[in-house]
N, C-alpha and C positions, 0 to 999 in steps of 0.2 A: 208648520211650517209659520202658522197663525199665531202661536205665544213666540216665537220669537220676534216676531212685527212687532207685535203690541210691544212687547218688551224692550226693543228699540227704538221704538217711537216715544217713551215713556220719559228714555234715557236724555234724546232727540232735545225734548221738547223741555228740562229741567237744566239739560245744557245752554242752550238759546236763551230759556228764562232770567238762569244765573246768572250770567255772563255781565250784565247789568243793574246785579242786584246790588249794594253795600250792603252789608251785615256788619251791624257793631255789638260790641261784644262785651263784657268787663274792662277786658286789657288790654281791649281797643280793638281794631278793625278787622275782620275775619276777613282772609283768605279762601276765594269763593270760589277757586279754582280746587282747593286743598275739601272746599264741601261736593266737590262737583263728584273728584273722584275718590272721597267715599261712597256717597253716594252708589259711583258705579259697582263701586269694589265689591257692595254688600248685594250689590240687585243682582249684577250678574255672578256674582260666586253661587249666591240663594237658588239660580235659575239652574246652574250647571250640576250644582248639589246636590239640587231634590231630583233629577229625574232619573226615571224608568232606568230598570237595569238593561233594561234593552238596549237603552240611547245609548249611543257612541261605541266601535267596531270593540275596543278591549273592556268597555266597560265589566261586564260579571266577570270576564276571567284575575280583574283588579277585584272586585269585592268576593269571590271565589278561594284568593291567594287571602286575602284576609280576613274572612273568617276561619278561616283551615290550616292558616300557615302552611300550604302542599308545597310540591316540588319547584315549584315556580316563584312561592316567595324567597324558599334556599337563591333559588340565581338572581335575586333582586342584590344591588349594591348597595356599599352599610347604612345608609341616611337616608335610603326607601324601608332598607330594613328597620331602622330606628322610627319611621314615622309610622308606621303598622303599631309596631309596638306599645307607643307613645298614645297612638288612640284608642289601641287594645284595653287601655288602666284606664281613660273614661268611657268608651262604651263601646261594644261588641255589635254594636248596630253598623249596617254599610254605608247608612246613608251620613252616618254622622261620620264618616272617611273620608265622604263624595265629599262633602262641605268642608270637610277643613281642607283639605288640596285643595280646594278652587279657593280659599281665602287666605290661603297658604301663596300658590302659584300666581293668582290676578297681582296679589296684591306687594310682589317682586315689582310685576311689573308696571305696576301704577305707579306704582315710588320710580320706578326706572324714569317715569314717562311725566313726573313732575318734578324731577331733577333736572333731562336738557329738553324738554320740549318747548319748541320757544310758540303753541296752540295745541295746549292742554286735550280740548277738545277735539279736536282735530283727531289728534294720537286715537285718541277713544275711537273714534269713528275707522279709523286701517286698524287699528287691535279686532274690528269688530266684523271688515269689510272685507279683510283680505285674509279669514277663515285661522288669525291667531287666535283666535277665541275658545274655537272650536275644537283645533287642534288635542287641549288635553282633555277633553269626553274622551280620547285615547289614550295616547301618549300619554299619560299621567306622570312616570317615571322622566321622560326625557321630558316635559314641560317642567318639573321643576328644576331641570337643570340648564334648560331653557331662560329660565326668568333668573335664574341667579345670573346667565354668563350674558345677560342684559346686562345687569349690575357689574360684574368683573368686564363688562365695555364703558363703563361709564369711568369707573378708577383707572383703567391706562389710558383714556381720553384725557382725563385731570393729573396723568402721572403718578400717581397716587400705588405704589405698589407694592404695600401690603398687603390694602384692601382689593387689589384688584386680583395679590395671589389667594385672598381668604375664601374670595366667589369664586373664582374658577377650581377651590379643591374643593369646595364645596358644590360644584355642579357635577364635578368627576368623583363625586361620593353618593348623587344620586341617577347621575347615570354616564359607563365610562363610556362611551361615546363622545361627550361635554370636551373628549383630551385634543379635538380639530381647538379650542380654542388657544388652545397655545400661540394659534396662529393671529391672536390679537398683537402678540410682542412684537412685532414685526410693525405697528401704529406707528412705537416708535421711532422707528429708521424712517417712516416711507415722513411722519411730517417731523419733518423736524423744523422748526423754528426759527428763523435768522434774524436775528433782530437789523436795523439799520440797513436793513436790503434793499434795494430796487425793487420795483413790481415790474412784473414782467409782462411785455408787449402784448397785444391784442393779437398776433401773428406766434410768437413762444407759447401763446396759453390753451390757442387752437392745436398744435400741434403736437404738446403736452398732451390734452387730453385727449388725441390718436393715439399716440401712442399710449396712455394708461391702456385705449379699450380696443385696442389690438393687440398685448400681452394678454389681456380675460380671453381676448377667442384664439387666441395658439395655445394656453394654458387648457381650455376646454376642451379642443382639439385633441390632443394632448393622452386627456384626461380619456376622452371615447378612444381615442387607440390602442393606450395601453388600460384598458377597464380590467382585464379580468389578470392581465400579472397583476395589476397593483390590486384587486380583492386579495390573491393569494396573500397578496405580500400582508393586508390587512390582516386576516384571521392567524398570519401565523404568531402576530402579538398579542390579538385578540378573539382569542377559541372561542371566546361564546358567543359570541358574532355567527359563528359556522353555520347555523342549521339555518339562520335567516338567507344564510349568504350562495347557497349552495343546495336548497330544496325547490318548491313552489314558489317561492321568491323570486329566483333565479329568471323566472321566464315572465314575470311582471313587469311591467313599463307607466312609466311615469307619461302623463300626459302632455301635450304638448304646450297649455295656455299657460306654466307657470317659469314656463324660457322665457316665453311671449315679455309676461307681465315684468317681471325683475330685468329681465335685458332693456325694456322700454324704460322702467325705471333708472334704471341702472346709466344709459347714455342722455336720457337731459338730465340726471343729475351730472356728468361732466361738463356736459354744455352751457346748462344757463348760470351753477351756482359759480359764478369768478374766483379763477386761483386763489386769490390771496385771499377768500372769505375764511375766517375762524374756524376751525374742526371739516373742512375739505375731506382734508384725505384720508381724517380717519376715521369717516364715513364712506368713505369709497371703497377700504377695503373688504370691509363686511358687504357691500353692494358687488363688488363686482368676485367674492369668492360665493355666494349665493348663486348670482349667475351661469358660474362654473358647474356648481353644486343643479342647478334647476338641469342644465344639457347632460348633466350627468346619469341623473335618474330617469330621460331618456331609453338607456342602457339595464337597468332597474330603479324600481321604484323606489327600494329600500333606502336608496340615494340620499333621496329630500330627507332623511330624518338625520344626517351632516345638516344639511342646506339651514335648516330650523333656527340653529346657533348665531346665524348670520341675517337670516335674510326677515329676523325679528324687531333687527337695530333700522326694520325700514317705517316702523311707525314712530321714527325720533326721525328720518331723513327725509321724511314727504314735507312736512308742518316747515323744516328746514330748508329746504329746498325753493317749497312755495316763498321765502322770506326772503332771503338773499339769491335773488337771482337778479339776469342782464336787464329783466324789461320793465317797462314804467305801471301805473298802476294798474292802469287798464287790463295791459294787459295779463296782469296774474290775475283778474280775474276770472279772466281768458281763462286759462292755463288752471286754474284751481275747479272752476267748473267742469273743464274735460276730465278731470284730476277723480273727481266726485263720479262725476257719470259712468266711469270703467268700472272706478275702485264698486259698484252699486253693479253692478255688470257683473263679476267675480262674485261677486257675496251671493248675489240670486245663481247664478251657474252651479258656483259650489255645493249651494244648500239645494235645489233643483239635482241635480245628480250626485245627494245622500251623501255629502261626505261627511269623513266618519264614521258614518252609519246616525245620523245626530237628525234629520231630515225631521222623523213620524215622533216628535217631541211628545212624549210621556212622562206626567208628575209620577212619583213613585206610591202613588196609594191608589191609584188608576188601576 
């Protein structure tokens, strides 16, 4: 774990030092946030790509499929296959494959952070501390998919339908489970921006938030109650997942930490962000869906895979919540310290429990 701590401290130090540094180039002032994100992109991608094949739950399977084009490779979706074939034209070295995958996945996510985040440095902190960074050490194909999905979310938020469709299709072609991203089409319905409408009173806002939270609770309960029937219905349309859902994976359940963390984020978001804040309803959707899948994972851990397409938006929503809330400046600072403390605890909890089997990091040459 010491390697991670060193790298993360370097990233933190560069982030803090670069925040107030003005860089002037031949074409004018250089964007410090862009420079920082490029630095993070290179450093995190190299750390991820240069890992030993024992680091990451499925790493060995991926590099074996890359090297041999085995039966697992044959089950890949079209774009996941294409990624393998493209890299093989460059090199047959599995480490090259891991580096290129890391560069694409992290690049897409950091691009979304650049486009949407109110505080890009803090978004990078969330990306690492809530373990999103480590997920792609294991679920590489799905990481491609949710990296595309967070960009699809940006375009549906902005009502750019064609670009949304392109990124949604890219996500599905990397991993078919990304079809769940069609739920994002609810955003234009939920976020009907009415110009010249009078703002709701405080009481109406409170009851509106309570209603949204209660709907999420009811849907979580219904999901759990009819879980077995829903799973059978799901595999009728996606039979390739039957092996995951009806063998030893069926008996594996997720931990309580994710339902607690994402429920807390969702409730705080609903009550702290004013209802008239721009994009609130856009962000409320993925947060609420993430809570539903987090509780469903208590029935079967694999369901958490569907949560990835929605909780990844947390890297945007937490900085947004810290900026757009009802408290004064001093209270905002206290909230940020509290959230930061919880995120650091979550990071250490995940690493010490060997999340995605990344704890004992080694470089490929070790």
